[in-house]
All heavy atoms as a GROMACS GRO file, in nm:
protein
  595
    1MET      N    1 -10.216  -3.058  13.473
    1MET     CA    2 -10.117  -3.069  13.576
    1MET      C    3 -10.011  -2.959  13.547
    1MET      O    4  -9.944  -2.896  13.638
    1MET     CB    5 -10.032  -3.202  13.575
    1MET     CG    6  -9.954  -3.233  13.683
    1MET     SD    7 -10.029  -3.220  13.847
    1MET     CE    8 -10.133  -3.339  13.854
    2LEU      N    9 -10.005  -2.908  13.424
    2LEU     CA   10  -9.907  -2.796  13.399
    2LEU      C   11  -9.950  -2.678  13.473
    2LEU      O   12  -9.858  -2.615  13.524
    2LEU     CB   13  -9.912  -2.777  13.243
    2LEU     CG   14  -9.847  -2.867  13.149
    2LEU    CD1   15  -9.858  -2.838  13.001
    2LEU    CD2   16  -9.691  -2.888  13.183
    3ALA      N   17 -10.072  -2.642  13.463
    3ALA     CA   18 -10.122  -2.538  13.549
    3ALA      C   19 -10.100  -2.546  13.691
    3ALA      O   20 -10.053  -2.453  13.765
    3ALA     CB   21 -10.267  -2.502  13.507
    4ALA      N   22 -10.133  -2.659  13.745
    4ALA     CA   23 -10.111  -2.675  13.888
    4ALA      C   24  -9.972  -2.677  13.934
    4ALA      O   25  -9.931  -2.626  14.059
    4ALA     CB   26 -10.167  -2.823  13.920
    5CYS      N   27  -9.884  -2.706  13.854
    5CYS     CA   28  -9.728  -2.696  13.882
    5CYS      C   29  -9.672  -2.574  13.827
    5CYS      O   30  -9.541  -2.553  13.820
    5CYS     CB   31  -9.655  -2.820  13.832
    5CYS     SG   32  -9.710  -2.962  13.927
    6LEU      N   33  -9.747  -2.470  13.771
    6LEU     CA   34  -9.707  -2.346  13.730
    6LEU      C   35  -9.610  -2.354  13.613
    6LEU      O   36  -9.506  -2.298  13.594
    6LEU     CB   37  -9.636  -2.275  13.842
    6LEU     CG   38  -9.714  -2.271  13.977
    6LEU    CD1   39  -9.626  -2.194  14.088
    6LEU    CD2   40  -9.845  -2.182  13.962
    7LEU      N   41  -9.648  -2.440  13.514
    7LEU     CA   42  -9.560  -2.457  13.402
    7LEU      C   43  -9.628  -2.432  13.256
    7LEU      O   44  -9.566  -2.447  13.159
    7LEU     CB   45  -9.526  -2.605  13.394
    7LEU     CG   46  -9.442  -2.661  13.499
    7LEU    CD1   47  -9.440  -2.824  13.506
    7LEU    CD2   48  -9.302  -2.611  13.495
    8THR      N   49  -9.731  -2.368  13.274
    8THR     CA   50  -9.808  -2.339  13.140
    8THR      C   51  -9.718  -2.249  13.047
    8THR      O   52  -9.731  -2.252  12.924
    8THR     CB   53  -9.939  -2.286  13.157
    8THR    OG1   54  -9.932  -2.161  13.242
    8THR    CG2   55 -10.033  -2.372  13.218
    9GLU      N   56  -9.648  -2.159  13.102
    9GLU     CA   57  -9.573  -2.060  13.018
    9GLU      C   58  -9.461  -2.125  12.943
    9GLU      O   59  -9.404  -2.068  12.842
    9GLU     CB   60  -9.502  -1.945  13.118
    9GLU     CG   61  -9.611  -1.868  13.183
    9GLU     CD   62  -9.535  -1.780  13.292
    9GLU    OE1   63  -9.412  -1.770  13.307
    9GLU    OE2   64  -9.617  -1.712  13.364
   10ILE      N   65  -9.411  -2.235  12.985
   10ILE     CA   66  -9.286  -2.296  12.926
   10ILE      C   67  -9.325  -2.440  12.883
   10ILE      O   68  -9.240  -2.528  12.861
   10ILE     CB   69  -9.176  -2.316  13.029
   10ILE    CG1   70  -9.212  -2.382  13.165
   10ILE    CG2   71  -9.129  -2.177  13.057
   10ILE    CD1   72  -9.186  -2.533  13.169
   11LYS      N   73  -9.455  -2.454  12.847
   11LYS     CA   74  -9.494  -2.594  12.800
   11LYS      C   75  -9.424  -2.639  12.667
   11LYS      O   76  -9.427  -2.764  12.651
   11LYS     CB   77  -9.644  -2.592  12.782
   11LYS     CG   78  -9.711  -2.501  12.668
   11LYS     CD   79  -9.859  -2.508  12.656
   11LYS     CE   80  -9.897  -2.433  12.537
   11LYS     NZ   81 -10.046  -2.430  12.518
   12ASP      N   82  -9.374  -2.543  12.577
   12ASP     CA   83  -9.319  -2.593  12.465
   12ASP      C   84  -9.163  -2.600  12.464
   12ASP      O   85  -9.090  -2.612  12.377
   12ASP     CB   86  -9.358  -2.505  12.348
   12ASP     CG   87  -9.514  -2.520  12.309
   12ASP    OD1   88  -9.555  -2.634  12.327
   12ASP    OD2   89  -9.575  -2.428  12.285
   13THR      N   90  -9.110  -2.574  12.594
   13THR     CA   91  -8.965  -2.567  12.613
   13THR      C   92  -8.909  -2.708  12.633
   13THR      O   93  -8.976  -2.786  12.712
   13THR     CB   94  -8.929  -2.471  12.726
   13THR    OG1   95  -8.982  -2.339  12.696
   13THR    CG2   96  -8.777  -2.460  12.741
   14LYS      N   97  -8.794  -2.746  12.584
   14LYS     CA   98  -8.732  -2.875  12.620
   14LYS      C   99  -8.681  -2.880  12.764
   14LYS      O  100  -8.632  -2.764  12.819
   14LYS     CB  101  -8.602  -2.887  12.522
   14LYS     CG  102  -8.644  -2.913  12.382
   14LYS     CD  103  -8.532  -2.934  12.288
   14LYS     CE  104  -8.572  -2.941  12.153
   14LYS     NZ  105  -8.453  -2.949  12.060
   15ALA      N  106  -8.693  -2.993  12.814
   15ALA     CA  107  -8.664  -3.004  12.964
   15ALA      C  108  -8.512  -2.968  12.991
   15ALA      O  109  -8.506  -2.910  13.092
   15ALA     CB  110  -8.688  -3.156  13.008
   16GLY      N  111  -8.415  -2.991  12.899
   16GLY     CA  112  -8.275  -2.970  12.930
   16GLY      C  113  -8.252  -2.821  12.918
   16GLY      O  114  -8.142  -2.772  12.965
   17GLU      N  115  -8.346  -2.744  12.872
   17GLU     CA  116  -8.329  -2.589  12.870
   17GLU      C  117  -8.381  -2.514  12.980
   17GLU      O  118  -8.387  -2.393  12.998
   17GLU     CB  119  -8.402  -2.541  12.734
   17GLU     CG  120  -8.335  -2.596  12.606
   17GLU     CD  121  -8.409  -2.548  12.483
   17GLU    OE1  122  -8.497  -2.483  12.499
   17GLU    OE2  123  -8.351  -2.595  12.384
   18LEU      N  124  -8.446  -2.595  13.079
   18LEU     CA  125  -8.513  -2.527  13.194
   18LEU      C  126  -8.410  -2.506  13.307
   18LEU      O  127  -8.317  -2.579  13.317
   18LEU     CB  128  -8.627  -2.631  13.240
   18LEU     CG  129  -8.745  -2.660  13.146
   18LEU    CD1  130  -8.825  -2.754  13.212
   18LEU    CD2  131  -8.809  -2.531  13.094
   19THR      N  132  -8.443  -2.412  13.392
   19THR     CA  133  -8.372  -2.383  13.506
   19THR      C  134  -8.381  -2.481  13.608
   19THR      O  135  -8.481  -2.580  13.594
   19THR     CB  136  -8.404  -2.249  13.573
   19THR    OG1  137  -8.550  -2.255  13.621
   19THR    CG2  138  -8.386  -2.138  13.481
   20LEU      N  139  -8.303  -2.502  13.705
   20LEU     CA  140  -8.320  -2.602  13.814
   20LEU      C  141  -8.471  -2.604  13.881
   20LEU      O  142  -8.528  -2.705  13.886
   20LEU     CB  143  -8.218  -2.596  13.924
   20LEU     CG  144  -8.243  -2.680  14.041
   20LEU    CD1  145  -8.225  -2.828  14.012
   20LEU    CD2  146  -8.146  -2.654  14.156
   21GLY      N  147  -8.512  -2.475  13.912
   21GLY     CA  148  -8.645  -2.469  13.966
   21GLY      C  149  -8.766  -2.522  13.871
   21GLY      O  150  -8.846  -2.594  13.912
   22LEU      N  151  -8.744  -2.491  13.753
   22LEU     CA  152  -8.852  -2.531  13.654
   22LEU      C  153  -8.836  -2.684  13.620
   22LEU      O  154  -8.937  -2.750  13.613
   22LEU     CB  155  -8.835  -2.461  13.515
   22LEU     CG  156  -8.864  -2.315  13.522
   22LEU    CD1  157  -8.840  -2.240  13.390
   22LEU    CD2  158  -9.025  -2.297  13.554
   23GLN      N  159  -8.719  -2.744  13.632
   23GLN     CA  160  -8.700  -2.878  13.628
   23GLN      C  161  -8.763  -2.948  13.734
   23GLN      O  162  -8.822  -3.064  13.720
   23GLN     CB  163  -8.550  -2.920  13.610
   23GLN     CG  164  -8.490  -2.884  13.475
   23GLN     CD  165  -8.335  -2.917  13.471
   23GLN    OE1  166  -8.286  -2.964  13.564
   23GLN    NE2  167  -8.272  -2.886  13.353
   24LYS      N  168  -8.745  -2.890  13.859
   24LYS     CA  169  -8.806  -2.950  13.971
   24LYS      C  170  -8.964  -2.954  13.972
   24LYS      O  171  -9.038  -3.043  13.996
   24LYS     CB  172  -8.772  -2.870  14.107
   24LYS     CG  173  -8.633  -2.899  14.147
   24LYS     CD  174  -8.621  -3.057  14.208
   24LYS     CE  175  -8.497  -3.078  14.267
   24LYS     NZ  176  -8.498  -3.188  14.337
   25ARG      N  177  -9.011  -2.846  13.915
   25ARG     CA  178  -9.158  -2.828  13.889
   25ARG      C  179  -9.215  -2.945  13.782
   25ARG      O  180  -9.311  -3.009  13.805
   25ARG     CB  181  -9.211  -2.693  13.834
   25ARG     CG  182  -9.183  -2.577  13.936
   25ARG     CD  183  -9.251  -2.451  13.873
   25ARG     NE  184  -9.200  -2.346  13.919
   25ARG     CZ  185  -9.220  -2.215  13.869
   25ARG    NH1  186  -9.311  -2.203  13.782
   25ARG    NH2  187  -9.157  -2.110  13.923
   26LEU      N  188  -9.125  -2.962  13.687
   26LEU     CA  189  -9.168  -3.068  13.575
   26LEU      C  190  -9.160  -3.192  13.643
   26LEU      O  191  -9.245  -3.276  13.628
   26LEU     CB  192  -9.068  -3.056  13.457
   26LEU     CG  193  -9.081  -3.150  13.346
   26LEU    CD1  194  -9.229  -3.127  13.292
   26LEU    CD2  195  -8.978  -3.135  13.247
   27SER      N  196  -9.054  -3.233  13.721
   27SER     CA  197  -9.049  -3.358  13.790
   27SER      C  198  -9.168  -3.383  13.884
   27SER      O  199  -9.234  -3.485  13.888
   27SER     CB  200  -8.917  -3.367  13.871
   27SER     OG  201  -8.809  -3.358  13.778
   28LEU      N  202  -9.211  -3.278  13.950
   28LEU     CA  203  -9.334  -3.276  14.038
   28LEU      C  204  -9.448  -3.318  13.963
   28LEU      O  205  -9.527  -3.394  13.992
   28LEU     CB  206  -9.355  -3.150  14.117
   28LEU     CG  207  -9.467  -3.139  14.207
   28LEU    CD1  208  -9.470  -3.248  14.304
   28LEU    CD2  209  -9.476  -3.001  14.262
   29ALA      N  210  -9.469  -3.245  13.838
   29ALA     CA  211  -9.594  -3.265  13.768
   29ALA      C  212  -9.590  -3.412  13.717
   29ALA      O  213  -9.698  -3.480  13.709
   29ALA     CB  214  -9.591  -3.170  13.640
   30MET      N  215  -9.472  -3.463  13.673
   30MET     CA  216  -9.475  -3.599  13.630
   30MET      C  217  -9.506  -3.710  13.734
   30MET      O  218  -9.565  -3.805  13.716
   30MET     CB  219  -9.323  -3.624  13.555
   30MET     CG  220  -9.304  -3.558  13.437
   30MET     SD  221  -9.136  -3.546  13.365
   30MET     CE  222  -9.064  -3.691  13.429
   31ALA      N  223  -9.457  -3.678  13.855
   31ALA     CA  224  -9.488  -3.764  13.970
   31ALA      C  225  -9.624  -3.755  14.005
   31ALA      O  226  -9.681  -3.862  14.050
   31ALA     CB  227  -9.397  -3.724  14.094
   32LEU      N  228  -9.695  -3.658  13.996
   32LEU     CA  229  -9.822  -3.647  14.030
   32LEU      C  230  -9.943  -3.682  13.922
   32LEU      O  231 -10.051  -3.689  13.957
   32LEU     CB  232  -9.866  -3.490  14.086
   32LEU     CG  233  -9.784  -3.453  14.199
   32LEU    CD1  234  -9.826  -3.304  14.238
   32LEU    CD2  235  -9.819  -3.535  14.317
   33ILE      N  236  -9.895  -3.682  13.798
   33ILE     CA  237  -9.993  -3.697  13.692
   33ILE      C  238 -10.058  -3.839  13.683
   33ILE      O  239 -10.168  -3.854  13.652
   33ILE     CB  240  -9.922  -3.661  13.550
   33ILE    CG1  241 -10.032  -3.639  13.445
   33ILE    CG2  242  -9.841  -3.788  13.501
   33ILE    CD1  243  -9.971  -3.572  13.330
   34GLY      N  244  -9.984  -3.929  13.726
   34GLY     CA  245 -10.046  -4.066  13.731
   34GLY      C  246 -10.129  -4.094  13.862
   34GLY      O  247 -10.150  -3.997  13.929
   35ASP      N  248 -10.188  -4.199  13.880
   35ASP     CA  249 -10.273  -4.228  13.995
   35ASP      C  250 -10.201  -4.341  14.069
   35ASP      O  251 -10.274  -4.424  14.132
   35ASP     CB  252 -10.406  -4.293  13.938
   35ASP     CG  253 -10.507  -4.288  14.043
   35ASP    OD1  254 -10.495  -4.207  14.142
   35ASP    OD2  255 -10.610  -4.367  14.040
   36ALA      N  256 -10.083  -4.305  14.100
   36ALA     CA  257  -9.999  -4.406  14.182
   36ALA      C  258 -10.042  -4.405  14.328
   36ALA      O  259 -10.079  -4.289  14.387
   36ALA     CB  260  -9.847  -4.362  14.189
   37LYS      N  261 -10.046  -4.514  14.387
   37LYS     CA  262 -10.082  -4.519  14.544
   37LYS      C  263  -9.978  -4.455  14.623
   37LYS      O  264 -10.003  -4.421  14.739
   37LYS     CB  265 -10.123  -4.674  14.585
   37LYS     CG  266 -10.238  -4.724  14.485
   37LYS     CD  267 -10.356  -4.743  14.557
   37LYS     CE  268 -10.454  -4.815  14.485
   37LYS     NZ  269 -10.554  -4.731  14.437
   38LEU      N  270  -9.854  -4.462  14.578
   38LEU     CA  271  -9.748  -4.407  14.661
   38LEU      C  272  -9.664  -4.306  14.576
   38LEU      O  273  -9.624  -4.343  14.465
   38LEU     CB  274  -9.661  -4.528  14.699
   38LEU     CG  275  -9.513  -4.491  14.766
   38LEU    CD1  276  -9.537  -4.411  14.897
   38LEU    CD2  277  -9.422  -4.606  14.779
   39VAL      N  278  -9.642  -4.188  14.628
   39VAL     CA  279  -9.574  -4.078  14.563
   39VAL      C  280  -9.449  -4.063  14.650
   39VAL      O  281  -9.449  -4.036  14.770
   39VAL     CB  282  -9.664  -3.956  14.546
   39VAL    CG1  283  -9.576  -3.840  14.482
   39VAL    CG2  284  -9.782  -3.989  14.469
   40ILE      N  285  -9.340  -4.057  14.590
   40ILE     CA  286  -9.204  -4.040  14.657
   40ILE      C  287  -9.138  -3.908  14.589
   40ILE      O  288  -9.125  -3.917  14.467
   40ILE     CB  289  -9.103  -4.152  14.641
   40ILE    CG1  290  -9.182  -4.274  14.703
   40ILE    CG2  291  -8.974  -4.129  14.722
   40ILE    CD1  292  -9.100  -4.412  14.698
   41LEU      N  293  -9.124  -3.807  14.675
   41LEU     CA  294  -9.062  -3.690  14.629
   41LEU      C  295  -8.935  -3.662  14.699
   41LEU      O  296  -8.938  -3.656  14.835
   41LEU     CB  297  -9.152  -3.570  14.636
   41LEU     CG  298  -9.288  -3.591  14.567
   41LEU    CD1  299  -9.397  -3.473  14.622
   41LEU    CD2  300  -9.278  -3.590  14.417
   42SER      N  301  -8.828  -3.635  14.631
   42SER     CA  302  -8.698  -3.595  14.700
   42SER      C  303  -8.662  -3.451  14.679
   42SER      O  304  -8.645  -3.412  14.556
   42SER     CB  305  -8.586  -3.687  14.649
   42SER     OG  306  -8.469  -3.639  14.706
   43ASN      N  307  -8.683  -3.376  14.779
   43ASN     CA  308  -8.663  -3.238  14.777
   43ASN      C  309  -8.736  -3.166  14.644
   43ASN      O  310  -8.658  -3.091  14.574
   43ASN     CB  311  -8.509  -3.197  14.771
   43ASN     CG  312  -8.447  -3.230  14.897
   43ASN    OD1  313  -8.495  -3.203  15.015
   43ASN    ND2  314  -8.316  -3.310  14.896
   44PRO      N  315  -8.855  -3.169  14.638
   44PRO     CA  316  -8.915  -3.124  14.518
   44PRO      C  317  -8.933  -2.976  14.519
   44PRO      O  318  -8.961  -2.918  14.409
   44PRO     CB  319  -9.067  -3.182  14.540
   44PRO     CG  320  -9.078  -3.200  14.685
   44PRO     CD  321  -8.942  -3.237  14.734
   45LEU      N  322  -8.892  -2.910  14.614
   45LEU     CA  323  -8.908  -2.749  14.616
   45LEU      C  324  -8.784  -2.686  14.619
   45LEU      O  325  -8.762  -2.563  14.624
   45LEU     CB  326  -8.991  -2.711  14.729
   45LEU     CG  327  -9.134  -2.778  14.750
   45LEU    CD1  328  -9.206  -2.734  14.873
   45LEU    CD2  329  -9.219  -2.735  14.628
   46VAL      N  330  -8.655  -2.755  14.617
   46VAL     CA  331  -8.526  -2.705  14.611
   46VAL      C  332  -8.507  -2.627  14.479
   46VAL      O  333  -8.537  -2.677  14.372
   46VAL     CB  334  -8.417  -2.802  14.624
   46VAL    CG1  335  -8.281  -2.749  14.599
   46VAL    CG2  336  -8.422  -2.864  14.778
   47GLY      N  337  -8.462  -2.499  14.484
   47GLY     CA  338  -8.439  -2.426  14.368
   47GLY      C  339  -8.550  -2.355  14.316
   47GLY      O  340  -8.554  -2.292  14.209
   48VAL      N  341  -8.677  -2.380  14.380
   48VAL     CA  342  -8.802  -2.301  14.334
   48VAL      C  343  -8.815  -2.170  14.419
   48VAL      O  344  -8.775  -2.164  14.548
   48VAL     CB  345  -8.928  -2.388  14.366
   48VAL    CG1  346  -9.053  -2.324  14.345
   48VAL    CG2  347  -8.913  -2.522  14.295
   49ASP      N  348  -8.856  -2.065  14.351
   49ASP     CA  349  -8.860  -1.938  14.413
   49ASP      C  350  -8.966  -1.943  14.528
   49ASP      O  351  -9.067  -2.018  14.534
   49ASP     CB  352  -8.899  -1.830  14.320
   49ASP     CG  353  -9.032  -1.852  14.253
   49ASP    OD1  354  -9.049  -1.929  14.166
   49ASP    OD2  355  -9.127  -1.803  14.304
   50PRO      N  356  -8.967  -1.862  14.628
   50PRO     CA  357  -9.038  -1.864  14.748
   50PRO      C  358  -9.193  -1.841  14.729
   50PRO      O  359  -9.265  -1.912  14.773
   50PRO     CB  360  -9.002  -1.741  14.830
   50PRO     CG  361  -8.853  -1.707  14.798
   50PRO     CD  362  -8.846  -1.751  14.649
   51VAL      N  363  -9.230  -1.767  14.623
   51VAL     CA  364  -9.371  -1.757  14.599
   51VAL      C  365  -9.430  -1.890  14.541
   51VAL      O  366  -9.532  -1.942  14.578
   51VAL     CB  367  -9.405  -1.632  14.496
   51VAL    CG1  368  -9.542  -1.626  14.456
   51VAL    CG2  369  -9.354  -1.504  14.569
   52SER      N  370  -9.363  -1.936  14.450
   52SER     CA  371  -9.396  -2.064  14.381
   52SER      C  372  -9.391  -2.177  14.482
   52SER      O  373  -9.466  -2.279  14.470
   52SER     CB  374  -9.317  -2.093  14.260
   52SER     OG  375  -9.327  -2.002  14.160
   53LYS      N  376  -9.288  -2.173  14.569
   53LYS     CA  377  -9.276  -2.289  14.674
   53LYS      C  378  -9.406  -2.302  14.743
   53LYS      O  379  -9.454  -2.424  14.752
   53LYS     CB  380  -9.161  -2.245  14.769
   53LYS     CG  381  -9.127  -2.361  14.844
   53LYS     CD  382  -9.008  -2.339  14.942
   53LYS     CE  383  -8.875  -2.320  14.865
   53LYS     NZ  384  -8.754  -2.306  14.936
   54ASN      N  385  -9.478  -2.203  14.794
   54ASN     CA  386  -9.598  -2.222  14.874
   54ASN      C  387  -9.704  -2.275  14.793
   54ASN      O  388  -9.776  -2.366  14.831
   54ASN     CB  389  -9.629  -2.080  14.932
   54ASN     CG  390  -9.736  -2.104  15.040
   54ASN    OD1  391  -9.737  -2.194  15.116
   54ASN    ND2  392  -9.827  -2.012  15.040
   55LYS      N  393  -9.712  -2.220  14.660
   55LYS     CA  394  -9.826  -2.280  14.571
   55LYS      C  395  -9.801  -2.417  14.531
   55LYS      O  396  -9.890  -2.508  14.539
   55LYS     CB  397  -9.837  -2.192  14.438
   55LYS     CG  398  -9.872  -2.049  14.460
   55LYS     CD  399  -9.873  -1.973  14.343
   55LYS     CE  400  -9.910  -1.831  14.361
   55LYS     NZ  401  -9.900  -1.738  14.238
   56LEU      N  402  -9.669  -2.460  14.512
   56LEU     CA  403  -9.650  -2.599  14.492
   56LEU      C  404  -9.668  -2.693  14.614
   56LEU      O  405  -9.704  -2.808  14.583
   56LEU     CB  406  -9.498  -2.621  14.430
   56LEU     CG  407  -9.481  -2.542  14.294
   56LEU    CD1  408  -9.330  -2.551  14.256
   56LEU    CD2  409  -9.562  -2.627  14.189
   57LEU      N  410  -9.655  -2.649  14.727
   57LEU     CA  411  -9.661  -2.716  14.841
   57LEU      C  412  -9.814  -2.756  14.852
   57LEU      O  413  -9.845  -2.871  14.894
   57LEU     CB  414  -9.613  -2.660  14.968
   57LEU     CG  415  -9.620  -2.744  15.101
   57LEU    CD1  416  -9.552  -2.877  15.080
   57LEU    CD2  417  -9.568  -2.667  15.206
   58HIS      N  418  -9.899  -2.655  14.830
   58HIS     CA  419 -10.041  -2.676  14.833
   58HIS      C  420 -10.086  -2.768  14.717
   58HIS      O  421 -10.178  -2.851  14.734
   58HIS     CB  422 -10.114  -2.543  14.841
   58HIS     CG  423 -10.103  -2.467  14.965
   58HIS    ND1  424 -10.174  -2.502  15.073
   58HIS    CD2  425 -10.030  -2.366  14.993
   58HIS    CE1  426 -10.144  -2.416  15.166
   58HIS    NE2  427 -10.057  -2.333  15.124
   59THR      N  428 -10.015  -2.771  14.601
   59THR     CA  429 -10.049  -2.861  14.495
   59THR      C  430 -10.015  -3.007  14.539
   59THR      O  431 -10.103  -3.093  14.511
   59THR     CB  432  -9.970  -2.818  14.368
   59THR    OG1  433 -10.008  -2.693  14.324
   59THR    CG2  434  -9.978  -2.919  14.254
   60ILE      N  435  -9.911  -3.016  14.607
   60ILE     CA  436  -9.861  -3.153  14.657
   60ILE      C  437  -9.958  -3.209  14.752
   60ILE      O  438 -10.002  -3.328  14.731
   60ILE     CB  439  -9.728  -3.139  14.717
   60ILE    CG1  440  -9.613  -3.128  14.610
   60ILE    CG2  441  -9.706  -3.274  14.794
   60ILE    CD1  442  -9.474  -3.080  14.671
   61ILE      N  443 -10.017  -3.120  14.828
   61ILE     CA  444 -10.122  -3.167  14.931
   61ILE      C  445 -10.226  -3.207  14.863
   61ILE      O  446 -10.303  -3.317  14.898
   61ILE     CB  447 -10.134  -3.057  15.043
   61ILE    CG1  448 -10.013  -3.038  15.117
   61ILE    CG2  449 -10.263  -3.092  15.121
   61ILE    CD1  450 -10.013  -2.921  15.207
   62ARG      N  451 -10.278  -3.122  14.769
   62ARG     CA  452 -10.403  -3.142  14.697
   62ARG      C  453 -10.400  -3.272  14.622
   62ARG      O  454 -10.500  -3.362  14.616
   62ARG     CB  455 -10.439  -3.021  14.607
   62ARG     CG  456 -10.553  -3.053  14.518
   62ARG     CD  457 -10.576  -2.930  14.429
   62ARG     NE  458 -10.691  -2.948  14.332
   62ARG     CZ  459 -10.716  -2.883  14.229
   62ARG    NH1  460 -10.638  -2.782  14.195
   62ARG    NH2  461 -10.814  -2.908  14.146
   63TYR      N  462 -10.291  -3.299  14.546
   63TYR     CA  463 -10.282  -3.418  14.459
   63TYR      C  464 -10.245  -3.533  14.512
   63TYR      O  465 -10.242  -3.643  14.450
   63TYR     CB  466 -10.204  -3.386  14.337
   63TYR     CG  467 -10.280  -3.285  14.237
   63TYR    CD1  468 -10.261  -3.137  14.241
   63TYR    CD2  469 -10.376  -3.348  14.146
   63TYR    CE1  470 -10.325  -3.066  14.149
   63TYR    CE2  471 -10.441  -3.262  14.059
   63TYR     CZ  472 -10.423  -3.117  14.059
   63TYR     OH  473 -10.482  -3.037  13.973
   64THR      N  474 -10.214  -3.540  14.646
   64THR     CA  475 -10.169  -3.658  14.715
   64THR      C  476 -10.270  -3.708  14.809
   64THR      O  477 -10.246  -3.792  14.888
   64THR     CB  478 -10.028  -3.653  14.776
   64THR    OG1  479 -10.031  -3.540  14.870
   64THR    CG2  480  -9.926  -3.627  14.680
   65ARG      N  481 -10.383  -3.640  14.816
   65ARG     CA  482 -10.499  -3.683  14.908
   65ARG      C  483 -10.536  -3.826  14.861
   65ARG      O  484 -10.554  -3.851  14.737
   65ARG     CB  485 -10.617  -3.597  14.895
   65ARG     CG  486 -10.598  -3.471  14.975
   65ARG     CD  487 -10.729  -3.396  14.996
   65ARG     NE  488 -10.682  -3.276  15.073
   65ARG     CZ  489 -10.711  -3.144  15.026
   65ARG    NH1  490 -10.762  -3.131  14.903
   65ARG    NH2  491 -10.672  -3.058  15.096
   66GLY      N  492 -10.550  -3.926  14.956
   66GLY     CA  493 -10.580  -4.046  14.931
   66GLY      C  494 -10.478  -4.143  14.880
   66GLY      O  495 -10.503  -4.260  14.838
   67ARG      N  496 -10.355  -4.095  14.882
   67ARG     CA  497 -10.234  -4.162  14.839
   67ARG      C  498 -10.135  -4.154  14.950
   67ARG      O  499 -10.149  -4.088  15.049
   67ARG     CB  500 -10.166  -4.097  14.727
   67ARG     CG  501 -10.244  -4.074  14.596
   67ARG     CD  502 -10.161  -4.037  14.492
   67ARG     NE  503 -10.238  -3.952  14.385
   67ARG     CZ  504 -10.172  -3.920  14.275
   67ARG    NH1  505 -10.052  -3.944  14.258
   67ARG    NH2  506 -10.238  -3.867  14.183
   68SER      N  507 -10.037  -4.238  14.951
   68SER     CA  508  -9.926  -4.232  15.042
   68SER      C  509  -9.822  -4.142  14.991
   68SER      O  510  -9.789  -4.147  14.867
   68SER     CB  511  -9.868  -4.373  15.086
   68SER     OG  512  -9.967  -4.463  15.125
   69LEU      N  513  -9.757  -4.060  15.066
   69LEU     CA  514  -9.665  -3.957  15.022
   69LEU      C  515  -9.533  -3.978  15.115
   69LEU      O  516  -9.539  -3.971  15.239
   69LEU     CB  517  -9.715  -3.820  15.038
   69LEU     CG  518  -9.616  -3.707  15.017
   69LEU    CD1  519  -9.562  -3.702  14.868
   69LEU    CD2  520  -9.676  -3.574  15.048
   70ILE      N  521  -9.430  -4.002  15.050
   70ILE     CA  522  -9.295  -3.985  15.104
   70ILE      C  523  -9.222  -3.874  15.045
   70ILE      O  524  -9.200  -3.869  14.932
   70ILE     CB  525  -9.215  -4.119  15.099
   70ILE    CG1  526  -9.292  -4.232  15.157
   70ILE    CG2  527  -9.071  -4.096  15.163
   70ILE    CD1  528  -9.226  -4.371  15.131
   71MET      N  529  -9.193  -3.772  15.137
   71MET     CA  530  -9.124  -3.643  15.080
   71MET      C  531  -9.009  -3.604  15.182
   71MET      O  532  -9.031  -3.589  15.297
   71MET     CB  533  -9.229  -3.533  15.074
   71MET     CG  534  -9.167  -3.414  15.007
   71MET     SD  535  -9.295  -3.283  14.976
   71MET     CE  536  -9.301  -3.201  15.130
   72SER      N  537  -8.900  -3.578  15.109
   72SER     CA  538  -8.785  -3.532  15.190
   72SER      C  539  -8.787  -3.378  15.153
   72SER      O  540  -8.816  -3.339  15.044
   72SER     CB  541  -8.651  -3.594  15.161
   72SER     OG  542  -8.620  -3.567  15.021
   73SER      N  543  -8.743  -3.297  15.254
   73SER     CA  544  -8.734  -3.159  15.224
   73SER      C  545  -8.632  -3.096  15.316
   73SER      O  546  -8.603  -3.151  15.413
   73SER     CB  547  -8.870  -3.089  15.231
   73SER     OG  548  -8.916  -3.098  15.376
   74ARG      N  549  -8.592  -2.978  15.274
   74ARG     CA  550  -8.496  -2.904  15.358
   74ARG      C  551  -8.576  -2.829  15.455
   74ARG      O  552  -8.601  -2.861  15.567
   74ARG     CB  553  -8.415  -2.806  15.274
   74ARG     CG  554  -8.328  -2.885  15.181
   74ARG     CD  555  -8.224  -2.805  15.112
   74ARG     NE  556  -8.141  -2.890  15.028
   74ARG     CZ  557  -8.047  -2.848  14.969
   74ARG    NH1  558  -8.045  -2.720  14.928
   74ARG    NH2  559  -7.966  -2.932  14.888
   75ASP      N  560  -8.623  -2.701  15.432
   75ASP     CA  561  -8.714  -2.628  15.521
   75ASP      C  562  -8.834  -2.578  15.460
   75ASP      O  563  -8.826  -2.487  15.372
   75ASP     CB  564  -8.629  -2.524  15.589
   75ASP     CG  565  -8.597  -2.420  15.495
   75ASP    OD1  566  -8.612  -2.418  15.381
   75ASP    OD2  567  -8.543  -2.317  15.548
   76VAL      N  568  -8.953  -2.639  15.484
   76VAL     CA  569  -9.070  -2.594  15.415
   76VAL      C  570  -9.168  -2.534  15.528
   76VAL      O  571  -9.176  -2.601  15.630
   76VAL     CB  572  -9.145  -2.720  15.355
   76VAL    CG1  573  -9.280  -2.684  15.291
   76VAL    CG2  574  -9.048  -2.781  15.236
   77GLN      N  575  -9.213  -2.429  15.500
   77GLN     CA  576  -9.303  -2.369  15.588
   77GLN      C  577  -9.431  -2.332  15.512
   77GLN      O  578  -9.434  -2.283  15.402
   77GLN     CB  579  -9.252  -2.234  15.635
   77GLN     CG  580  -9.118  -2.235  15.723
   77GLN     CD  581  -9.065  -2.106  15.760
   77GLN    OE1  582  -9.117  -2.014  15.720
   77GLN    NE2  583  -8.962  -2.117  15.848
   78VAL      N  584  -9.548  -2.387  15.571
   78VAL     CA  585  -9.674  -2.367  15.505
   78VAL      C  586  -9.733  -2.236  15.569
   78VAL      O  587  -9.738  -2.208  15.682
   78VAL     CB  588  -9.773  -2.479  15.540
   78VAL    CG1  589  -9.905  -2.454  15.483
   78VAL    CG2  590  -9.702  -2.605  15.488
   79ALA      N  591  -9.772  -2.150  15.482
   79ALA     CA  592  -9.831  -2.014  15.522
   79ALA      C  593  -9.985  -2.032  15.528
   79ALA      O  594 -10.045  -2.104  15.472
   79ALA     CB  595  -9.792  -1.905  15.426
   0.00000   0.00000   0.00000
């Protein structure tokens, strides 16, 4: 999940030392790592750079197949 959420570079960094965007990626990884039937994400892409945002959106789609997803977002565009 670290690779899917683009976190492999900072795997040994404490969560409190991460930027807002990296904290959002970490929260996303934590939400997707289990096999919950319902995944709720509140603005998971806020503070994430534009290149990573598109990759993470595809990660969300990939890992929530077969589950219910509730996600709030500001403006997300899928390319």
